[in-house]
C-alpha positions as CSV (number, residue, x, y, z in Angstrom):
1,M,-21.0,-8.2,-181.9
2,S,-19.3,-11.2,-180.2
3,Q,-16.2,-13.0,-181.5
4,E,-18.2,-16.2,-182.4
5,A,-20.6,-14.3,-184.6
6,A,-17.8,-12.4,-186.4
7,G,-17.1,-15.2,-188.9
8,P,-14.6,-17.9,-189.7
9,E,-11.6,-15.8,-189.0
10,R,-9.1,-17.6,-186.7
11,S,-5.8,-16.6,-185.4
12,A,-2.6,-18.1,-186.8
13,A,-1.8,-19.8,-183.4
14,A,-5.1,-21.6,-183.4
15,T,-4.7,-23.0,-186.9
16,A,-1.0,-23.9,-186.7
17,P,-0.3,-27.6,-186.2
18,R,1.0,-28.4,-182.7
19,T,4.3,-30.1,-182.8
20,E,5.0,-31.1,-179.2
21,R,8.0,-33.3,-178.4
22,H,7.9,-36.2,-176.1
23,P,11.5,-37.3,-175.6
24,L,10.8,-39.7,-172.7
25,Q,7.9,-41.5,-174.5
26,S,9.9,-41.7,-177.7
27,A,12.9,-43.1,-175.9
28,L,10.7,-45.7,-174.1
29,A,9.0,-46.7,-177.4
30,L,12.4,-47.1,-179.1
31,A,13.9,-49.0,-176.2
32,A,10.8,-51.4,-176.3
33,V,11.4,-52.1,-180.0
34,V,15.1,-52.6,-179.7
35,I,14.8,-54.9,-176.7
36,G,11.9,-56.7,-178.3
37,L,13.8,-57.4,-181.5
38,A,16.8,-58.5,-179.4
39,A,14.6,-61.0,-177.6
40,L,13.1,-62.2,-180.9
41,V,16.6,-62.8,-182.4
42,L,18.2,-64.2,-179.3
43,G,15.2,-66.4,-178.5
44,A,15.2,-67.9,-181.9
45,I,18.8,-69.1,-181.6
46,P,19.0,-72.2,-179.4
47,T,22.4,-71.4,-177.9
48,T,21.4,-67.9,-176.8
49,H,18.1,-68.9,-175.2
50,F,19.0,-67.5,-171.8
51,F,19.7,-64.0,-173.0
52,G,16.5,-64.1,-175.2
53,A,14.5,-65.0,-172.1
54,V,16.0,-62.2,-170.1
55,A,15.4,-59.7,-172.9
56,G,11.8,-60.9,-173.2
57,V,11.1,-60.6,-169.5
58,I,12.6,-57.0,-169.5
59,G,11.0,-56.0,-172.9
60,L,7.4,-56.9,-172.3
61,P,6.8,-54.9,-169.1
62,L,8.8,-52.1,-170.6
63,A,6.6,-52.0,-173.7
64,L,3.5,-52.2,-171.6
65,Y,4.6,-49.2,-169.4
66,S,5.6,-47.3,-172.5
67,Q,2.2,-48.0,-174.0
68,M,0.6,-46.4,-170.9
69,M,2.8,-43.3,-171.2
70,S,2.6,-43.0,-175.0
71,A,1.3,-39.7,-176.4
72,T,1.2,-40.2,-180.2
73,T,0.0,-42.9,-182.5
74,N,3.6,-43.5,-183.8
75,E,4.7,-44.3,-180.3
76,R,1.9,-46.7,-179.8
77,W,2.7,-48.5,-183.0
78,L,6.3,-48.9,-181.9
79,N,5.1,-50.1,-178.4
80,V,2.9,-52.8,-179.9
81,I,5.7,-54.0,-182.2
82,G,8.0,-54.2,-179.1
83,M,5.4,-56.0,-177.1
84,V,4.8,-58.7,-179.7
85,A,8.5,-59.1,-180.5
86,S,9.3,-59.5,-176.7
87,F,6.4,-62.0,-176.2
88,V,7.3,-64.1,-179.2
89,G,11.0,-63.9,-178.4
90,A,10.5,-65.0,-174.9
91,G,8.3,-67.9,-176.1
92,F,11.1,-69.0,-178.5
93,A,13.6,-68.7,-175.6
94,L,11.4,-70.7,-173.2
95,R,11.0,-73.4,-175.9
96,H,14.8,-73.6,-176.3
97,G,15.5,-74.0,-172.6
98,G,14.4,-70.7,-171.0
99,F,16.4,-69.6,-168.0
100,S,18.6,-72.7,-167.8
101,I,22.3,-72.0,-168.5
């Protein structure tokens, strides 16, 4: 009798949840959120528009790269939040003067 016909018995290793760690992807997602929120806050303040524009220009490509490398749904959520915050923060910063000092 083959293994498939034996019944619904499964080994403990096959039914145990897989908990793989992704330290690089998690760090990239966290960095994308932090830089995105910094761009959003700094871009909304007219006197810090330059730093908000720089954070937005760094944060958006970082979040896009992190999205390509992400392995879990939680990382993807953080990446999208970082992307949106970076884009909106850069937009606010450009409205307040952008890269002019």
